[in-house]
C-alpha positions in Angstrom: 177.9 91.8 87.3 179.9 92.4 90.0 177.9 94.5 92.7 180.9 97.9 91.8 179.2 97.4 88.7 175.9 97.8 89.3 176.9 100.7 91.1 178.5 101.9 88.9 175.6 101.5 86.3 173.2 103.2 88.6 175.4 106.4 88.8 175.4 106.6 85.1 171.9 105.8 85.1 169.8 107.7 88.3 166.4 108.3 85.6 166.6 104.2 84.5 167.3 103.5 87.8 164.5 105.1 89.2 162.3 103.5 86.3 163.2 100.4 87.4 162.6 100.6 91.0 159.5 102.6 91.5 157.7 101.2 88.4 157.4 102.4 85.1 153.9 103.8 85.1 154.8 106.4 87.3 156.9 107.8 84.5 154.3 107.8 82.1 154.6 112.1 81.9 158.1 111.2 80.1 158.1 111.6 76.3 158.6 108.1 74.7 161.0 109.6 72.6 162.8 110.8 75.7 162.0 107.3 78.0 162.9 104.8 75.1 166.3 106.4 74.8 166.9 106.6 78.3 166.2 102.6 78.7 168.4 102.1 75.8 171.3 103.4 76.9 170.8 101.5 80.3 170.0 98.7 78.5 172.6 99.1 75.8 175.2 101.0 78.2 175.4 103.1 74.9 173.6 106.0 73.8 170.6 105.6 71.1 170.9 106.5 67.6 167.9 107.5 65.8 169.1 109.7 63.8 170.3 107.3 61.7 169.9 103.8 63.3 172.0 100.3 62.5 171.2 98.2 64.9 168.3 95.6 64.9 167.6 97.0 68.7 168.5 100.6 67.2 165.9 100.4 64.4 162.9 98.5 66.6 163.5 102.1 68.7 163.0 104.1 65.5 159.9 102.0 65.0 158.6 102.7 68.1 158.4 106.3 67.8 157.9 106.7 63.5 156.1 103.8 62.9 152.4 103.6 63.5 149.6 101.4 62.7 146.1 101.6 64.1 146.1 97.6 62.2 148.8 96.9 65.0 146.6 97.8 68.2 144.5 94.8 66.7 147.6 92.7 65.7 149.0 92.3 69.5 145.5 91.7 71.3 145.7 88.5 72.1 141.9 87.9 72.2 141.4 90.7 68.8 144.3 88.8 66.9 142.6 85.2 66.3 139.9 86.7 63.9 142.7 88.7 62.2 144.9 85.1 62.1 141.4 83.4 60.9 141.0 85.4 58.2 144.1 85.4 56.6 145.3 81.6 57.3 142.0 79.8 58.7 140.8 78.6 62.7 141.9 75.9 62.5 145.4 77.2 64.1 144.2 79.1 66.7 144.3 77.3 70.0 141.1 76.6 71.1 139.0 79.5 72.9 137.3 78.6 76.4 136.1 82.0 77.5 136.7 85.8 77.9 135.8 87.9 80.4 135.9 91.8 81.0 137.2 91.1 84.8 139.0 88.4 86.9 135.4 88.1 89.0 133.6 87.4 86.0 135.3 83.7 85.3 133.4 81.0 86.6 135.9 78.7 87.3 133.8 75.6 87.6 132.8 75.8 84.0 136.7 75.3 83.1 138.1 71.9 82.4 140.7 70.1 85.1 144.1 71.6 82.3 143.7 75.5 80.8 145.8 78.4 80.6 144.6 81.7 81.9 146.1 85.3 81.0 145.2 89.2 79.9 144.9 90.0 76.1 147.4 93.2 76.3 150.2 91.7 78.1 153.0 89.7 78.6 153.2 87.3 81.9 151.7 89.6 84.4 148.3 87.4 85.7 149.3 84.5 83.6 148.2 81.5 85.1 148.8 78.2 84.0 146.9 75.2 85.1 147.8 71.4 85.0 145.2 70.6 87.8 142.6 72.0 89.1 141.7 71.1 92.0 145.2 72.3 93.7 144.2 76.1 91.9 144.0 79.1 94.3 141.5 80.4 92.9 142.2 83.6 95.2 145.1 84.1 94.7 144.6 83.7 90.6 141.6 86.4 90.5 144.4 88.7 92.5 147.2 88.3 89.7 144.6 88.4 86.6 143.6 91.8 88.7 147.3 93.0 88.9 147.3 92.5 85.1 144.3 94.4 84.3 145.7 97.3 85.8 149.0 96.8 84.2 149.0 99.3 80.8 152.2 97.3 79.2 153.1 100.2 76.4 154.6 101.7 79.2 157.2 99.5 80.5 158.9 99.9 77.0 156.4 102.6 74.7 155.7 99.4 72.5 153.1 102.0 71.1 151.0 99.3 70.0 149.7 98.0 73.4 148.7 101.7 74.5 145.1 101.4 73.6 144.3 97.7 73.6 140.6 96.7 75.1 142.0 94.8 78.3 140.4 91.2 79.0 141.1 87.9 80.3 141.0 84.8 78.2 141.1 81.4 78.7 142.7 78.7 76.0 143.4 75.0 75.8 146.6 73.4 77.7 148.2 72.1 74.9 151.3 70.0 74.8 153.4 68.7 72.3 153.8 64.7 71.1 155.9 64.3 73.9 153.8 64.7 76.6 155.4 68.1 77.6 155.0 72.1 77.6 155.1 73.6 74.3 158.1 74.4 71.8 158.2 77.9 71.0 159.4 78.5 67.1 159.3 82.7 66.6 159.4 83.5 63.7 161.4 86.6 62.9 160.5 88.3 59.8 161.7 91.1 57.8 160.2 93.5 55.4 157.7 90.8 55.2 160.7 87.3 54.8 161.1 85.2 57.5 164.8 85.4 58.3 165.6 84.0 61.7 163.8 81.4 63.7 164.5 81.6 67.4 163.4 78.7 69.2 162.6 78.2 72.6 163.0 75.0 74.8 161.3 74.3 78.4 159.6 77.3 79.1 158.6 78.4 82.5 161.3 75.4 83.6 164.8 75.9 84.7 166.4 74.4 81.7 165.7 77.2 79.3 167.8 77.4 76.3 167.1 79.6 73.3 168.7 78.9 70.2 168.3 80.4 66.3 168.3 78.8 62.9 168.2 80.0 59.8 165.8 79.6 57.3 167.2 76.3 56.1 166.4 75.0 59.5 170.7 75.2 60.4 171.6 76.2 64.0 173.1 79.1 63.7 176.2 80.8 66.8 173.7 84.1 67.3 173.1 83.9 71.2 171.5 86.4 73.6 172.5 84.3 76.9 174.3 86.8 78.9 171.2 89.0 78.8 168.7 86.1 79.1 169.9 84.5 82.4 169.7 81.2 79.9 172.0 80.2 77.0 171.8 77.9 74.0 171.1 74.1 73.9 174.1 71.8 73.2 171.7 69.7 70.9 170.7 70.8 67.0 166.4 69.7 67.1 164.6 67.9 64.5 163.1 70.3 62.1 159.4 70.8 62.8 157.5 68.6 60.0 154.5 71.4 59.2 157.9 74.8 59.1 157.3 74.8 55.1 153.9 76.1 56.2 155.4 77.8 59.2 157.2 80.2 56.9 154.4 80.1 54.2 151.9 81.7 57.6 154.7 84.1 58.6 155.1 85.7 55.1 151.4 85.9 54.7 151.1 87.7 58.4 154.4 89.3 58.2 153.4 91.1 54.5 154.3 94.8 54.4 155.7 95.3 57.6 159.0 96.2 58.5 160.1 94.0 61.0 157.8 91.4 63.3 158.1 88.3 64.9 155.5 85.8 64.5 154.9 82.7 66.7 154.4 78.9 66.6 153.5 76.0 68.0 154.1 72.8 66.3 151.6 70.7 68.2 151.3 66.5 66.4 152.2 67.7 63.0 149.5 70.5 63.3 150.9 74.0 63.3 149.1 76.5 65.7 149.0 80.3 66.3 150.6 82.2 69.1 150.7 85.6 68.9 152.5 88.4 67.0 155.4 90.8 68.4 156.9 94.1 67.1 159.4 94.6 69.0 161.9 91.4 70.2 163.0 91.9 73.6 161.3 95.3 73.8 164.4 95.9 71.3 166.2 96.2 75.0 168.3 92.8 74.6 171.6 92.8 73.7 173.1 90.2 71.6 176.6 88.3 72.8 178.1 88.7 69.6 177.3 92.6 69.0 178.2 91.5 65.0 174.9 90.2 65.3 173.1 93.0 66.3 174.6 94.9 63.4 173.7 91.7 60.5 170.0 91.9 61.8 169.9 95.4 62.0 171.1 95.1 57.8 167.7 93.5 57.4 165.5 96.1 58.2 164.9 98.6 55.5 163.5 101.9 56.7 163.9 103.6 53.4 160.1 102.7 52.3 158.9 104.0 55.7 
């Protein structure tokens, strides 16, 4: 986007621009419906239709407002969801937990192994620490970032209601690598009315070579893409189907049962399937598709009439 386009976008969306510049929590007084409508128009470039939503991103906004169940709060809590998942599919599919704390000061780094992952249980990214060598870790900075993460109420960012009342904690998990010795590949299974339809496949996360591809449930690579907004595009290769793919689909159905639309994330490591997280609003419902027809296609898969 060139300079003149940016100026034009700011002029058309002064409230959204203020929210992005000053911080979303400063605008928590704005009702959810108003806030969502403002931010949707900023990111998508068009007015939000909540009376008759048609596209994937429109329907996600509708679900934010009108589909609120207490169990969703447990399902997005990266700590409490562990018991939920263990009950549904077995604890052997959980990444080993190394510790849980209410504050950054409580963490005893001496008890942690040389490699580990620290993160807050209620947000996405803020405060996360991926440690590959504890001897090189700046513990003071890690505590500082975790404190920042604990203060964040992730709900106010995109008004994703399930995050609003998560009891905030810090968790440590085992650092995992796949059979190649590299950081994990993400398999994000998009389920619609309880059925897997697409797999959003990420490679090279947290690197300069990140890619995002969409595969169908027969592991055929599709031409669906969101590279323009994500800042990274599709890979130029088709990867082999994971050995535990059938189990991934089976478990996704179990965890997505009774939910209009949800994303179940997995890691496949040495032929073993590990649960990642549950996300109700992929990209917060603000990520454009490079082809608008794909937004409409995915939107048709969400049935709101049953709610």
